[in-house]
N, C-alpha and C positions, 0 to 999 in steps of 0.2 A: 233769976229768970230773965231779967232785962238784959243782963250781960250775955247770956246764952243766945237770946234773940238777936242782939246786935251782932254777935259773932256770926250767927247764921246768915243774916242779911249781907254782912261784909263778904262772907264766903260766896254767896250767890252772885254778888256784884263782880267779885274777882273771877268767878267761873264764866260770867257773861262776857267780861272783857277778854278773857282768854279765848272764848268762843268766837268773838268778833275778830280777834287777831288771826284765828285759824281760818275763818271763813273769808275774810276780806283779803283779796289778792289784788292790790292796786296796779292797774295798767299792765296786766299780764299780756304778753304778745303771742298771737296764734296765727299761723299761716294755713289756710285751707286751699285745697286744689279745686280748680275750676271744674264745674259739673259733677263733682263728687260730694259725698256726704261728709259732714264735719260736726264735731261735738264741742260746744263751748262749756267748759266746766264751771260749776258753782256748787259749793258745799255749805251746809249750815248745821247748827246745833238744834235738833228736833226739840220742840217745846209744846207742840200741839196748836191746832188752829192756825197753821201757817197760811199766809197769803203771799204767793210768789209772783213777782212781776219782772219781765224782761223788757229792756229798753235798748233801742239803737239810736244813737245821736239824740237821746232824750225823747224819742218817739216810742210810744208803747207798742210792743209787738205781741206780748202774751201776758195775761193776768189769770192766775190760777189760785183758787181757794181750796186748801187741802183740809178736809174735815172727814176723817174716816174713809178717805178714798173718793169722796165726791168732788166733782169739778163744777164750780159755780159759774165761771166765766169762760167764754170761748175766745181764741185768738182772732185777730182781724181776718177778714175774708181772704185777702191776698196771701196770707201766711199760713192759713189753716192746714193746707196740705203739705207744707214744707217745714214747719216748725212744731215741735212737740216735746213734752216731757215724759219720761218713763214713770208711770204711776207706781210701779212696785219699788221704785228707788226713793220715792219721796219720804217714806217712813224711816229711811236710813240716813236722811239728811243730804240726799243727792238731788239737786235741782238743775242738773246740766241740761242745756238747751241743745236739742238735736235738730240740725239743719240739713235738709236733703238738697242735692243738686245746687251747690253754691254757684252764685253768679257774681259778676263784677259789682252789681248794686248792693251786694250783701256786705261790702267792706264798711268798716267804721268802728266806733267805740261803743261797746255793749256794756250795759249795767244790769247786774243781777241783784234784785232787792227782795229780801225775805223779812216779812213782819210776823212776829209770833209773840207768845206771852213773855218771851225773854227779851223782846225789844226788836230793833231793826238791824238787820245785817246786810251788808253790801259787798259786792266785788265788781271789778272793772276789767274788761278784756278789750284789747285793740286787735281787731281781726283783719288780716290781710288775705287777699285772694290772689292766687298765682296760677297762670296757665303755663306749665313748663315747656321747655324746648323739646320737641320730639324728633326733629331731624334738621340737618343743615346740608344743603346740596350746593354743588357748584357746576357751572356750565360756561361755555365759551360762545359768545355771540358772533355774528358775521362781521361786525366792525372791529374785531380783535379786542373786545372787552371781556374780561372774566367776571362772572356774576356770582354772588353769594346769596342764597335764597333760603328763607325760612318763613313759617306762617303759624297763625293761631297761638300767639305768645302774649302774655300779660304779666307784668307791665312791659312797656317797650324796652327791649334789651340794648346792650352796647355791642358794637361791631369793631373788630380790630383786624388789620391786614398785616401780613409779613410774607417774606419770600425766602427761598433757599437757592443760592446763597443770599445772605441778608442784603437788603438795599434800604437806604435812608430816604426820607421825604416822600413816602408813598401817598399819593393824592387820590383818595377814593370818594365816591359819591354814594351816600346812603339815604334811602327813602323808606319811611315807615308810615303806614296808614291803618287805622282800626276799621273793623267790619261792623256789622249791625250789633254784634254781641260785645263789642269793645275789645276784641282780640286783634293784635297787630300782625301785619305781614311785613316782612323785611326784604328789601332788595338793595344790595350794595354792589357797586361796580368799581372796577379798577382797570386802567389801561395796561395791556400786556407789554412786557419788554421782550425784545428779540432774543436776548441771550439768557433769559431767566427760565429755567425748566420747571420750577415748583412754586406754586402759590398757596398760601395758607390763610384761611379765614376763621377767626375765632369769635364766637357769639357768646356773651356772658349775660346771665340773667341779672336783673336789677337788684334782687335780694341776695345775690351771691351764692345761690344754692346750686347753680349749674354753670358749666363752662364747656361748650361744645366746640370741637375743632374739626374743620374739614379742609382737606388739601387736594390739590389737583396738579398732576405732572403731565407735561405735554411732550410728545416724541414723534419721530418719523422712522419708518423702516421699509426697506425694499427687499423683496424676495423674488425667487425665480419659479416659474410654473413647473410643477412636478417635483420640486425639491422641498423637503420638510423645513418648516420655518418655526422658530421659537419667538413668541411675542412676549417680552419681559414685563413682569409686574411684581414688585417687592413691597411688602407691607412695612409700615413704620416699626420702629423698635418696640419690643414688649407689647405686641398686639396679640391679645388672647381672646378666645371665645368669639371668633369672628364669623361673619357670613360673607362669602365671596361670590360675586356674580361677574359674568362676562357678557357684554352686549356687542352687537355688530350693527352697523348702519352704512348703507351706501350713500352716495352724494344725494342730498335733498330728500332722503328717506328717513322714516322714524326708526329709532333703535329697537332692536328685538333681543330678548335674552336667548343666548345660545348655550350657556352652561352656568350652573350654580353649585356651591359647595358649602356645607355646614361643618365647622371644625369640631363641635361637640359630639356630633353623631358620625362624623367622617363620611357623610353621605353625599354622593354626587348625582346631580340631575343633568344629563347631557342631551340637549336637543339636537346637537350636531354629531350624533354617534357615528364613529368611523372617520370623521373629518377632523375633530379636535379632541384633546385630552389634557389632563393635568398630570404632573409628575407627583404621584401619591406620596413618595418618600420625602418630598421637599415642601409640599404645600403646608404641612403642619409647622414648618420652620419659618413660614411667612413668604415663601416663594410661590406665588400664584401664576407663574408664567404659563402661557398657553402654547401647546404644540399643535401646529397646523399641518396636517398631513396632505400630501399631494395637492397643493393649492392650484387653482385655476385663475388666469389673469382677470377674467370678467367677473366671475362669481365671488371671488374672495378679496377683491380690492375694495377698500373702504376704511371706516373708522372702527377700531376695536377699543372698548372701554372696560377696564378692570376696576372693580370697586370692592374695597374691604370695609365692612361695616361692623363696628364694635360699640362698646359702651361709651356714649357721648363722643364718638369719634368716627370719622369717615375719610378714607383715602382713595383717590381715583387716579388711574393712569390711563390717559387717552393717547392712543397711538394710531397715526395715519399710515396704513399699510398699502403699498403698491406692489402688485404681483406682475412681473414682466414675463411676456412670452419668450420662447427660445429665439424666434426670428427677430423680435424687437431687440433682444439682448445682443445678438450678433451685430445688428446694424448699429446699435448704440456704441458698442465697443469700437467699431471701425470709424465712427464719427468723432471728431474732437469735441471734448467737453467745453462748454462755453466758459465756465469758471476757470478751468485749467488754461484755456486759451488766453483769458484776460490776465491770469496770474503770470503767464509766461511771456506776455507781450514785451516787457522790458528786456527779458533774456533773448527773445527772438531778434529784436532790433540790434542788440549788441553783437549777434552772430551773423547778421546779414552781410556785413562788409567782408567778413572772413570767408563766408560761403561764396560771395561774388568774386573775390580774388581767386579762390581755388578754382571756381568754374572758369574764369577767364584764362588762368594758367593752363588748365586742362584743355581748353579750346585752342589756345595757341599751340600747345605741344601737338595736339591732334592734327591741327592744320599743317604744321611744319612737317609732321610725319607723312601726311597725305601728299603734300607737295614734293617731299623727297622721294617718296615711292613713285609718284607720277613722273618725276624727272628721270629717275632710274629706268622707269619703264620706257620713256621716250628715247633715252640714250641707247638702251638695248635694241629698241626698234630701229634706230638709226644705224647701229652697227650691223644689224642683220640686213638692212637695206643696201648698205655699201657692199657687203659680202655678196649679196645676190646680184647686185649690179656688176661686180667684178666677174662673177661666175658666168654672167650672161654675155660678156665681151667675147668676140671671135678669137680663137686660139691661133697663135702664129705658127705657120708650117715650118717644120725643121727639115731641111733638105738633106738627103743622104749623099754619099759619095758618088752614087750612080747618077744622081741628078745634077751634080755640079759639073760645070765645063772644065775641061782640062786646061791647065795653064801651061806655059812653056816649061816650067820646072818639071812638071809631071811628064811632059812629052820628052824632055831631055833625059829625065831619069829613066824613062821607059826605053829610050833609044839606047842609052848606054848599057842598060841591062841586056839588051838584045845582042849587043856585040860582045858581051863578055863571055 
């Protein structure tokens, strides 16, 4: 009998040790989301008359005596509405602590202690609280700085910058500040480069659970009034299940949404109906270019922003669009472009001497021809004057035989003839 009793006691002790090994979970890690409910697990071997105590940083939060479902002690006042145990689970050995609307102050090391007829059982949990990243936006300030913005994050995240094409030694300035609830707002700035079209900002959570990426592409475009214009916008590779929006803003005005598209439902909401549209057969392939019909110079000149929003990613294309009127276009085409004039300055100087020589030669030849023609004209005039003068001279009278006096020869000849 003694041997049987000893074996029974040894078996109970072994069972108790196994129960402790099963219940005790040393330094288990748990991450709860800010302002959401969370359950801190604790299991024990039911033995009857359990006294359950929960501690945070060795400060008593809740003390519960389970005797047939009766609760002898209440939790402290400040936790009474937020911390509780499920009564119907205690008889099954489940003493998990239910915590509603987790806050930053709820972080810490928790201890679950269960005293029963089987002895004392404990388990430890290190609880973390995280406010996840919900959105990362980018914008361009007036002093040519690009900003990466996010808010209501905990713990403070890490920010990284990159460009396309890649550039080394990017020098950014990042500022983080908590609000009254302990959540951080992030503002990171980077000086823009003149020849860099795309900037990428990556925000990583401290616990490594999230990595948000936001990119911004800058461009300029010129259109003509009355002629259809396509404003380009291409999504990054493998961009699926996205939400596309187009906004428009005139100088010093706030942006307003003019069109939106949901890839999952293929539904378009067009607030500029008849003025803009998407190419439906291309938008699902990531081409969100906007077709602008019959644009007007004053009404449609401004900044167009295309935004692709997806899972933990955001891509923006900001295009400054200028619509020229037909009259302005014709005047602009007739006027020399300043950049072209500067670019051609060297070439113009090199041709000036050639042009000057050609002009001088042409001038000399022209002058010589004019002088020659003038001389010929003067010569002709002189010849005509001489001829006229000659014609104006009195004509010499030619005397006939009747007018001439008879000489002796004639008289003699006549005399002889008379005698013949």
